[in-house]
C-alpha positions in Angstrom: -120.7 190.0 433.1 -124.0 189.0 434.7 -127.4 190.0 433.3 -130.2 189.9 435.9 -133.3 188.4 434.2 -135.6 188.1 437.2 -135.0 189.0 440.8 -137.4 189.3 443.6 -140.4 187.7 445.4 -143.1 186.3 443.2 -146.3 184.4 443.9 -145.9 180.8 443.0 -148.3 181.3 440.0 -146.3 184.3 438.7 -143.0 182.4 439.2 -144.4 179.4 437.3 -145.6 181.6 434.4 -142.3 183.5 434.1 -140.1 180.4 434.3 -142.5 178.5 431.9 -142.2 181.3 429.3 -138.4 181.3 429.6 -138.2 177.6 429.2 -140.6 177.7 426.3 -138.3 180.3 424.5 -135.4 177.9 424.9 -137.4 174.9 423.6 -138.5 177.0 420.5 -134.8 177.9 420.0 -133.8 174.3 419.9 -136.7 173.4 417.6 -135.6 176.1 415.2 -132.0 174.9 415.3 -133.2 171.3 414.6 -135.0 172.6 411.5 -131.9 174.6 410.4 -129.6 171.6 411.0 -131.2 169.8 408.1 -129.7 166.3 407.8 -127.3 166.6 410.7 -128.7 163.8 412.8 -126.2 164.1 415.6 -127.0 167.7 416.2 -130.7 167.1 416.0 -130.6 164.2 418.4 -128.6 166.3 420.9 -131.1 169.1 420.7 -134.1 166.7 421.0 -132.5 165.4 424.2 -132.1 168.9 425.6 -135.8 169.6 424.8 -136.8 166.5 426.7 -134.6 167.6 429.6 -136.2 171.0 429.7 -139.7 169.5 429.6 -138.8 167.3 432.5 -137.4 170.2 434.5 -140.6 172.2 433.8 -142.7 169.3 435.1 -140.6 169.2 438.2 -140.9 172.9 438.7 -144.7 172.7 438.5 -144.8 169.8 440.9 -142.5 171.8 443.4 -144.7 174.9 443.2 -147.9 172.9 443.7 -146.4 171.5 447.0 -144.9 174.9 448.0 -147.6 177.5 447.3 -147.2 181.1 448.4 -144.3 183.4 447.8 -141.2 182.3 445.9 -137.8 184.1 445.9 -136.5 184.1 442.4 -132.9 185.1 441.4 -132.3 184.3 437.7 -129.4 185.6 435.7 -127.2 184.9 432.8 -123.5 184.8 433.3 -121.3 185.6 430.3 -117.7 184.7 430.4 -114.8 184.9 428.0 -111.4 186.3 428.0 -111.1 189.8 429.5 -109.9 191.2 426.1 -112.9 189.8 424.3 -115.3 191.1 426.9 -113.7 194.5 427.0 -113.6 194.8 423.2 -117.2 193.9 422.8 -118.3 196.4 425.4 -116.5 199.2 423.5 -118.4 198.5 420.3 
C-alpha cells in the first residue's frame, strides 16, 4: 500500500517549507520517544543520532534548493508493507 503525501510541481520555497515541516514532525516524534524511553540510554542514543541525521539532510535540502531555484518536482509517499494477510485484515476493519 502506498500513501501519496505530496506529488506535483512546487516552487523551491514551497517545497522547502513542505519538506521542512515533514522533517520537523519526525524530529518531534523522536524527541517525544526519547522522553518516553526514560533511562533507556541505548534507545535514546539511537534516536538522537537519527535527529542529527535528519537535521543534516534538511541542511543539504536547503543548500540544494538555494542552488536550484525555480520549480521542483516532488513525489513523496509512504510505502506500507507486511504480509498480505495482515494488510488485507487491517483493511477490512
